[in-house]
C-alpha positions in Angstrom: 35.5 95.9 -117.2 33.3 93.6 -115.1 30.2 95.5 -116.2 31.2 94.9 -119.9 31.8 91.2 -119.2 28.4 90.9 -117.4 26.6 92.6 -120.3 28.3 90.3 -122.8 27.2 87.3 -120.8 23.7 88.7 -120.5 24.0 89.2 -116.7 22.1 92.0 -115.1 21.6 93.2 -111.5 21.9 91.2 -108.3 19.1 90.4 -106.0 19.2 89.0 -102.5 16.6 86.2 -102.1 17.5 85.3 -98.5 20.4 85.5 -96.1 23.4 84.1 -98.1 21.4 83.7 -101.3 22.3 86.3 -103.9 21.4 85.8 -107.6 22.0 87.7 -110.8 19.0 88.5 -113.0 19.5 88.1 -116.8 19.2 91.1 -119.1 15.9 90.8 -120.8 16.3 89.9 -124.5 13.3 89.9 -126.7 13.4 86.1 -127.0 13.7 85.6 -123.2 10.9 88.1 -122.5 8.7 86.2 -125.0 9.5 82.9 -123.3 8.7 84.3 -119.8 5.4 85.8 -121.0 4.4 82.4 -122.5 5.1 80.6 -119.3 3.2 83.3 -117.3 0.0 82.8 -119.3 -0.6 79.9 -116.8 -0.2 82.2 -113.9 -3.0 84.8 -113.7 -2.4 85.4 -109.9 0.4 86.8 -107.8 3.2 84.3 -106.9 2.6 84.8 -103.1 -1.1 83.9 -103.5 -0.2 80.5 -105.2 2.3 79.2 -102.7 1.3 76.1 -100.9 -2.3 76.0 -101.9 -4.2 73.0 -103.2 -6.3 73.0 -106.4 -9.7 74.7 -106.1 -12.6 73.1 -107.9 -14.7 75.2 -110.2 -17.8 76.9 -108.7 -20.7 78.9 -110.1 -18.7 82.1 -109.6 -15.2 81.0 -110.9 -13.4 78.5 -113.0 -11.1 75.8 -111.4 -7.9 77.3 -110.0 -4.9 75.0 -110.2 -2.6 76.6 -107.6 0.2 74.0 -107.9 0.3 74.6 -111.6 0.5 78.4 -111.1 3.3 78.0 -108.6 5.1 75.7 -111.0 4.8 78.3 -113.8 6.3 80.9 -111.6 9.1 78.6 -110.6 9.9 77.9 -114.3 9.9 81.7 -115.0 12.2 82.3 -112.1 14.6 79.7 -113.5 14.5 81.4 -116.9 15.3 84.9 -115.6 17.9 84.0 -112.9 21.4 83.3 -114.3 21.9 80.1 -112.3 18.2 79.4 -111.6 17.0 78.3 -108.2 17.8 75.0 -106.5 15.1 73.4 -104.4 16.8 74.5 -101.2 17.1 78.1 -102.4 13.5 78.2 -103.6 12.3 77.0 -100.1 14.4 79.7 -98.4 13.7 82.6 -100.8 11.9 85.7 -99.6 8.4 85.6 -101.1 8.2 89.4 -101.4 11.4 89.5 -103.5 10.1 86.7 -105.8 6.7 88.4 -106.0 8.4 91.5 -107.7 11.1 89.7 -109.6 9.2 89.2 -112.8 7.7 92.7 -112.8 11.2 94.2 -112.6 12.4 91.8 -115.3 9.6 92.5 -117.7 
């Protein structure tokens, strides 16, 4: 019965982001997958690579890389795919490896 209710509410599997922080991942509807992919256009790098970096200016070999913008895009996507989103405190405590794979599993 709980599984049917979860499915009706668009709630999928649970993931543990840190000690005491367990979240449910939404079931991927077509509309939600489209939204997440639109957000992720601004994030051509892995989440873990973007965390805490400053913007890199353009060089001869590469375009400017706006790491804070990329991290913000990931944060927005996480809030889209997690049923209750992430508070600032949960985000700061979350396991980077789990978040690194969250969107791959979702999409």
